[in-house]
C-alpha positions in Angstrom: -10.1 -18.6 9.2 -8.9 -16.1 6.7 -8.5 -17.3 3.1 -5.9 -15.2 1.3 -5.1 -15.4 -2.4 -1.5 -14.3 -3.4 -0.9 -13.5 -7.0 1.5 -11.7 -9.2 3.0 -11.7 -12.7 6.1 -13.6 -13.8 9.2 -12.2 -12.1 7.2 -10.2 -9.6 8.5 -12.3 -6.6 5.3 -13.8 -5.3 7.0 -17.1 -4.4 9.4 -15.1 -2.2 6.6 -13.2 -0.6 4.9 -16.6 0.1 8.1 -17.8 1.8 8.2 -14.7 4.0 4.6 -15.1 5.0 5.2 -18.7 5.8 8.1 -17.6 8.1 5.7 -15.3 9.9 3.3 -18.2 10.7 0.8 -18.3 7.9 -0.1 -21.6 6.1 1.0 -21.5 2.5 -0.7 -23.6 -0.2 1.4 -23.8 -3.4 -0.8 -24.3 -6.4 2.2 -25.2 -8.6 3.0 -28.2 -6.4 -0.6 -29.3 -6.2 -0.7 -29.2 -10.0 2.1 -31.8 -10.0 0.4 -33.9 -7.3 -3.0 -34.2 -9.0 -1.5 -35.8 -12.1 0.7 -38.4 -10.5 0.4 -41.9 -11.8 -2.7 -43.6 -10.6 -4.7 -40.5 -10.0 -7.8 -39.5 -11.9 -5.9 -36.4 -13.2 -3.2 -38.7 -14.7 -5.8 -40.7 -16.5 -7.6 -37.6 -17.8 -4.4 -35.9 -19.1 -3.4 -39.2 -20.7 -6.8 -39.5 -22.4 -6.6 -35.9 -23.7 -3.0 -35.9 -25.0 -2.1 -39.6 -25.6 0.7 -41.8 -24.3 3.3 -39.7 -26.3 3.7 -37.5 -23.2 4.9 -40.4 -21.1 8.4 -41.4 -20.1 8.7 -44.6 -18.2 5.0 -44.5 -17.5 5.1 -41.0 -15.9 3.8 -37.8 -17.4 6.8 -36.0 -18.8 6.3 -32.4 -18.0 8.7 -31.2 -20.6 6.9 -33.1 -23.4 3.6 -31.8 -22.2 4.8 -28.3 -21.9 6.1 -28.4 -25.5 2.6 -29.2 -26.7 0.5 -26.8 -24.6 2.8 -23.7 -24.9 2.6 -23.9 -28.7 -1.2 -24.3 -28.8 -3.6 -22.2 -26.8 -6.4 -24.7 -27.4 -4.3 -27.5 -25.9 -3.3 -25.3 -23.0 -7.0 -24.5 -22.3 -7.8 -28.2 -22.4 -5.0 -29.0 -19.9 -6.1 -26.2 -17.6 -9.7 -27.4 -17.7 -8.5 -30.8 -16.3 -5.9 -29.5 -13.8 -7.5 -26.4 -12.3 -10.6 -28.0 -10.8 -8.4 -30.8 -9.3 -6.1 -28.2 -7.8 -9.0 -26.3 -6.3 -10.4 -29.4 -4.8 -7.0 -30.4 -3.4 -6.5 -27.0 -1.9 -10.0 -27.0 -0.3 -9.2 -30.4 1.3 -6.0 -29.0 2.8 -7.8 -26.0 4.1 -10.4 -28.2 5.9 -7.6 -29.8 7.9 -6.2 -26.5 9.3 -7.1 -24.8 12.5 -10.2 -22.6 12.5 -8.2 -19.4 13.2 -5.5 -20.0 10.5 -4.5 -17.5 7.9 -4.1 -19.5 4.7 -2.1 -18.1 1.8 -3.1 -19.6 -1.5 -0.4 -18.9 -4.1 -2.2 -18.6 -7.4 -0.4 -17.1 -10.5 -3.5 -17.1 -12.7 -6.0 -15.7 -10.2 -7.4 -13.0 -12.5 -7.4 -15.3 -15.6 -9.4 -18.0 -13.7 -11.7 -15.5 -12.0 -10.8 -17.0 -8.7 -10.7 -13.9 -6.5 -14.3 -14.3 -5.4 -13.3 -17.5 -3.6 -11.1 -15.7 -1.1 -11.6 -13.2 1.8 -8.5 -11.2 0.9 -6.3 -10.8 -2.2 -2.6 -9.8 -2.2 -1.0 -8.7 -5.4 2.8 -8.6 -5.8 3.7 -6.0 -8.4 6.9 -4.7 -9.9 7.7 -2.4 -12.8 8.0 -4.2 -16.1 11.6 -3.1 -16.6 12.6 -4.5 -13.2 10.8 -7.8 -14.0 12.5 -8.0 -17.4 15.9 -7.4 -15.8 15.3 -10.2 -13.2 14.1 -12.6 -15.9 17.1 -11.9 -18.1 19.4 -12.4 -15.2 17.8 -15.8 -14.7 18.5 -16.9 -18.2 15.4 -16.0 -20.2 15.7 -14.5 -23.7 14.1 -11.2 -24.4 11.6 -12.7 -26.9 10.6 -15.4 -24.3 9.9 -12.7 -21.7 7.8 -10.7 -24.2 5.8 -13.8 -25.1 5.2 -14.7 -21.4 4.2 -11.2 -20.4 1.8 -10.9 -23.4 0.1 -14.2 -22.2 -0.7 -12.7 -18.8 -2.9 -9.9 -17.7 -1.1 -6.7 -16.7 -0.4 -5.5 -13.1 -3.3 -3.0 -13.3 -5.8 -5.9 -13.7 -4.2 -7.7 -10.7 -4.1 -4.6 -8.6 -7.8 -4.0 -9.4 -8.9 -7.1 -7.5 -6.4 -6.7 -4.7 -7.1 -5.6 -1.1 -3.4 -5.1 -0.6 -0.5 -4.5 -3.1 3.1 -5.4 -2.2 5.6 -3.5 -4.3 8.8 -5.4 -5.2 11.0 -3.0 -7.2 13.9 -3.1 -4.8 16.2 -5.5 -3.0 15.3 -8.8 -1.2 15.7 -7.0 2.2 13.3 -4.3 1.1 10.8 -6.9 0.0 11.1 -8.6 3.4 10.4 -5.3 5.1 7.4 -4.7 2.9 6.0 -8.1 3.7 6.6 -7.6 7.4 4.9 -4.2 7.2 1.9 -5.8 5.4 1.7 -8.6 8.0 1.8 -6.1 10.9 -0.8 -3.8 9.3 -3.2 -6.7 8.6 -2.6 -8.3 12.0 -0.8 -11.4 10.9 0.7 -11.8 14.3 1.5 -15.2 15.6 -1.5 -16.3 17.7 -1.0 -18.4 20.9 -0.9 -18.1 24.6 1.1 -15.4 26.3 3.3 -17.0 29.1 4.3 -14.8 32.0 6.6 -16.1 34.7 6.9 -14.5 38.2 9.9 -15.1 40.3 10.2 -14.4 44.0 12.5 -11.6 45.0 12.8 -10.9 48.8 14.0 -7.4 48.1 10.7 -6.3 46.6 7.6 -5.4 48.5 4.0 -6.0 47.4 3.4 -4.8 43.8 0.4 -4.6 41.5 0.8 -6.0 38.0 -1.6 -4.9 35.4 -1.6 -6.7 32.0 -3.2 -4.5 29.3 -3.5 -6.3 26.0 -3.0 -4.2 23.0 -5.7 -3.9 20.4 -5.0 -6.3 17.5 -6.8 -7.2 14.3 -9.1 -10.2 14.3 -7.0 -11.4 11.4 -4.2 -13.5 12.9 -2.0 -16.3 11.6 -2.4 -19.6 13.3 0.1 -20.5 16.1 3.1 -22.3 15.0 2.5 -24.8 17.8 -0.6 -26.1 16.1 1.2 -27.2 13.0 1.7 -30.9 12.5 5.2 -31.7 13.7 7.6 -32.7 11.0 8.4 -36.4 11.0 11.6 -37.4 12.7 12.9 -38.8 9.4 12.1 -37.8 5.8 12.7 -39.3 2.4 16.2 -38.5 1.2 16.3 -37.2 -2.3 19.4 -36.8 -4.5 20.8 -35.0 -7.5 22.3 -37.4 -10.1 24.7 -36.2 -12.9 24.9 -37.8 -16.3 28.1 -39.4 -15.3 26.4 -41.2 -12.4 27.8 -38.9 -9.7 25.2 -38.7 -6.9 24.7 -35.9 -4.3 22.5 -37.0 -1.4 20.3 -34.2 -0.1 20.4 -34.8 3.6 20.4 -31.2 4.7 17.8 -28.5 4.1 19.7 -26.2 1.7 22.5 -26.5 -0.8 24.3 -24.0 -3.1 25.2 -25.2 -6.5 27.9 -23.8 -8.8 31.4 -23.9 -10.2 33.0 -22.2 -7.2 34.7 -24.5 -4.8 32.9 -23.0 -1.8 29.5 -24.2 -3.1 27.9 -27.2 -1.4 27.6 -29.0 -4.7 30.5 -28.2 -7.1 30.0 -28.7 -10.8 33.3 -28.2 -12.7 31.9 -27.1 -16.0 32.4 -23.7 -17.8 28.7 -23.5 -18.6 27.9 -23.4 -14.9 28.2 -20.0 -13.0 30.3 -19.7 -9.9 27.2 -19.6 -7.8 24.6 -20.9 -10.2 21.5 -22.0 -8.2 20.2 -23.0 -4.8 18.1 -26.0 -3.8 16.3 -26.0 -0.6 13.4 -27.7 1.1 10.3 -25.6 2.1 7.3 -27.2 3.8 8.5 -30.7 2.8 9.0 -29.8 -0.9 12.4 -29.3 -2.6 12.6 -26.2 -4.7 15.3 -25.0 -7.1 16.1 -21.3 -7.5 18.4 -19.7 -10.0 20.9 -17.2 -8.4 21.4 -14.9 -11.4 23.4 -17.4 -13.4 24.8 -16.5 -16.9 23.2 -19.5 -18.7 20.1 -19.9 -16.7 18.4 -22.9 -15.0 15.8 -25.0 -16.6 13.4 -27.6 -15.2 12.2 -30.1 -17.8 13.3 -27.7 -20.5 11.5 -24.7 -19.1 13.5 -21.7 -17.8 12.7 -21.0 -14.2 12.2 -17.4 -12.9 11.1 -18.2 -9.4 11.8 -20.9 -6.8 10.3 -24.0 -8.6 9.1 -27.2 -6.8 10.7 -30.4 -7.9 9.3 -33.9 -8.3 11.2 -37.2 -8.6 12.3 -37.6 -12.2 12.6 -33.9 -13.0 15.6 -32.9 -15.1 17.4 -29.8 -14.1 19.7 -28.1 -16.6 22.4 -25.7 -15.4 23.5 -24.3 -18.7 24.5 -27.4 -20.7 24.8 -29.6 -17.7 21.8 -31.9 -16.9 21.1 -33.3 -13.5 18.2 -35.5 -12.5 16.3 -35.0 -9.2 15.5 -38.4 -7.6 
C-alpha cells in the first residue's frame, strides 16, 4: 500500500486533482468530509466541541457550522482549540478507512493543512498542487471572494515554497482544467498509478491461420500501482435521496448524480432570481458524498455563510447561498 498526501493552498485546485486521481483508480480520503463526520451528534467529537464552545453553536441540536466558523475565524486561540479536537479524530478515522482497503491500494489523503500540522512524515509520498498567486486570486475572485478575504486567507496559510519543500511531486495548475487533467495523468503515469488487475487475453480459432507462437512480454512498471477498480466495494443498489429546498418550500429531489444550477432555462435546477448567475453552480455526488462547486458566478456561492472556492462536501442541514438566494440541503 502506498499512502499519499495531497495538499495545496486555497484556490490551487487540489480537490480537482483528487477527483482526477479517483477517476484513475486511486482511493481518495477527504479530510474535509471526515471533519464533518467526526462531530455528528452522538459522537465523542460532538460532545468535545460542545464542551469547548457551549450550546450557543447548536441549531436544532446539531452543530451549526456557520456559527462555529464565526467564532473560530475571528479568534486564533479558538481555532487552535477546535483543531486540537478535530484533527486527532480525523486522523483516527482516516487510519481506520485505510485498514479496510486492499494491501496494494494507492490511497490519496487530501489534507489542506499538511505543512501546518507537520503531517508529511505519516505518508510515503507527498503531492503538492501549486499555482501562481495571481492565478489563485483570479480564481477566488471569480468564485465570489472579496480581495481582502483572499489576502486574509492567504496570509493564514504557509506559502507554496513551504509546501513544495516537503513534496515528492509538484503538480502545476496555472492553466485550464484540461491542462490540469493532462498534468495529473502524466504524474500518474510517471509514478506508475496504473490500474492493477488481471490481464485477460482471449484466443479465437481461425481455420485460415497455421500454427503461431505467441509471446507475452510484460512491460516494466513501477511497484506503485493503484488498486483495481474491481476490488472496491460495490455501490448499493439504492441510495438515500437528498434534496435542495428553497425558502418558499420548492423542493428539488437529487435522484441523478449531477445537476447544474442557475438562472438559465437550460440548467437542471432553474432559480429565477437576478442575483443568480446564468450558470451559477454545480452539485454532484462523488464517492457517495454530495459536493457543491461554484462555476464562476458573479455573486459567489456560500455554504453556511462561508464562500466556497473548491468543490465542497455537503451534509444534511447545510444552507447554500447563491447570491441572495438561500437553499437548504436535506
